[in-house]
C-alpha positions in Angstrom: -28.5 -28.0 12.6 -26.2 -29.4 9.7 -23.2 -31.5 10.5 -20.0 -30.0 9.7 -17.7 -32.3 7.4 -14.5 -33.6 8.9 -12.4 -31.5 6.4 -14.0 -28.2 7.7 -13.4 -29.4 11.3 -9.7 -30.0 10.4 -9.5 -26.3 8.9 -11.0 -24.9 12.0 -8.2 -26.7 14.2 -5.6 -25.2 11.9 -7.1 -21.9 12.4 -7.1 -22.5 16.2 -3.5 -23.6 16.2 -2.6 -20.8 14.1 -4.0 -18.3 16.3 -2.3 -19.9 19.4 1.1 -19.6 17.5 0.5 -15.7 17.2 0.1 -15.7 20.9 2.5 -17.8 22.2 3.3 -16.0 25.5 -0.5 -15.3 26.4 -2.9 -18.5 26.7 -5.9 -17.6 25.6 -9.6 -18.1 26.8 -12.3 -20.5 25.3 -14.5 -17.5 24.4 -11.8 -15.6 23.1 -10.6 -18.3 20.7 -14.7 -18.7 19.7 -15.0 -14.9 19.3 -12.0 -14.9 17.1 -13.3 -18.1 14.8 -16.9 -16.8 14.9 -17.9 -19.9 16.2 -20.4 -21.2 19.1 -18.4 -21.6 22.1 -19.5 -25.2 22.7 -18.2 -26.0 19.6 -15.0 -24.7 20.0 -14.7 -26.1 23.4 -15.2 -29.8 21.8 -12.5 -28.8 19.3 -10.4 -27.8 21.7 -10.7 -30.5 23.7 -10.0 -32.6 20.9 -6.8 -30.8 20.0 -5.6 -31.5 23.7 -6.2 -35.3 23.4 -3.9 -35.2 20.1 -1.3 -33.6 22.3 -1.0 -30.3 20.3 -2.3 -28.0 22.9 -2.3 -27.8 26.7 -5.1 -26.7 28.9 -4.4 -24.3 31.9 -6.6 -25.1 34.7 -5.3 -22.7 37.5 -4.1 -19.3 37.7 -0.3 -18.2 38.6 -1.2 -18.6 42.4 -2.4 -21.9 41.8 -6.1 -21.4 42.2 -8.2 -23.4 40.1 -10.6 -22.0 37.2 -14.1 -23.1 37.9 -15.6 -22.3 34.5 -13.0 -20.6 32.5 -10.4 -22.7 30.7 -7.2 -21.3 28.8 -5.5 -22.9 26.2 -1.9 -22.4 24.7 0.5 -24.3 22.4 2.7 -27.4 23.5 6.2 -26.3 23.6 7.1 -28.8 21.1 4.3 -28.0 18.7 5.3 -24.2 18.8 9.0 -25.2 17.8 7.7 -27.3 15.2 5.1 -24.8 13.9 7.9 -22.0 14.1 10.2 -24.3 12.0 7.2 -24.9 9.4 6.8 -21.2 9.0 10.5 -20.2 8.8 11.2 -22.3 5.7 
């Protein structure tokens, strides 16, 4: 499998952030994000983990009742990133 360039990975990250911005009240599953990006789930999971380490998104590991997700993960923008993104869009 060919290696994806850093520039293309950066563009994919931007698309993921845009998708999460469009759905601020609804955390999205990894599978849904992968489906929207038309990419492999494992690849998208790796990119999401990188965004999480960079402090741009949050990983939601439990439901509203506090029960831990075993296999699925949900993702959302961090509030500070959402407000900065909103300011950028509204300029």
